[in-house]
N, C-alpha and C positions, 0 to 999 in steps of 0.2 A: 504494500499500499504506499510506503514511503517513496518508492521509485515512481509511482504514478503521480504522487503529489509533487515530486521534484520536476517531473516532466511537464506537468500542467503549469507550474510556476515559471518554468523556462519559456514556455509558449506564451504566457501572459506578458512576460518581460519583452519578448521579441515583438509581440503585437503592439505594445506601447511604444517601442522604438520606431516601428514602421509607421504608426500613426503620427508621430512627431516629424518623422523624416519627410513624409509625403503631404504634410499640411500645406495648403495652398498659400498661406501667409508666408511660409519660408520661401517659396518660389517667387512670389510677387515682390516681397521685400528684398530678396537678393538681387533680382533683376533691376529693380528701381535704384538700388544702391550702386550697382556696377554702371548702369547707364548714367546715373546722376554724376558720378565721378568723372566719367568721360566727357559729358557735356559741360560740367563745371570747368574742367581743364581747358576745354576748347573756348570757353567764354572768358577766361582770365585776361588774355591778350588778343582781343578781336582786331581784325584788320579795319582800315578806314572804310573800305567798301562794305563790310558787314555792318558797321555802325551806321553808315549812310542808309543802307536798306532798312535797318530797324529804327530809323529816325532818331538815332542817338541813344537808344536804349540798349543796355547790355543784356539782350534777351537770352543768350546762351548761358550766361552766368546765373541769371535769376531762375531760368528753367531748370538748370542743373541743381541749384540749391533746393528748389522745390521738390525735385525728384529724390534728392538725398533725404530730405525731411520725411517724405512719404515712405520711402523704403525703410528708414530707421523706425518710423511709427509702426509699420507692420512687424518688424523684428522685435521691437519692445513689446508689442501686443502679444506676440507669440511667447515671449519669455514670461510675461506676467500671467497669461492665461493659457497654459499649454493644453494641447489637445488631449482629450481622454479617449482611450481605446473603447470601442463599442463593447457594452456588456451584454452578455447572453443570459437570459433568464433560465434558471435551472428547470429541467423538465419535471413536471409534477405528475404523479400517478394517482389516478382516482381509484378509490377502494371499490367502487361499484363496477369497475371494469373487470375485476377478477371473478 
């Protein structure tokens, strides 16, 4: 019986790890952080032509910072409220079935 209990607890731990790994907040947050860093770096030193097209606004810088903030929001949200693995209700047997 202890081997069965150990196997069940191992499967529960693996299920919890998979639930956290494939949480959509991880994917969205990670992508927004990566793209936010890229766009922010591109917006630090814009060319004169880019500034003229954007009417003097450092649009890449502001967009990159907004993407970074959103990505960090998703990752902090994931850290504060982690995903719970789905629980399976134990099968009940009815005494009248016997």
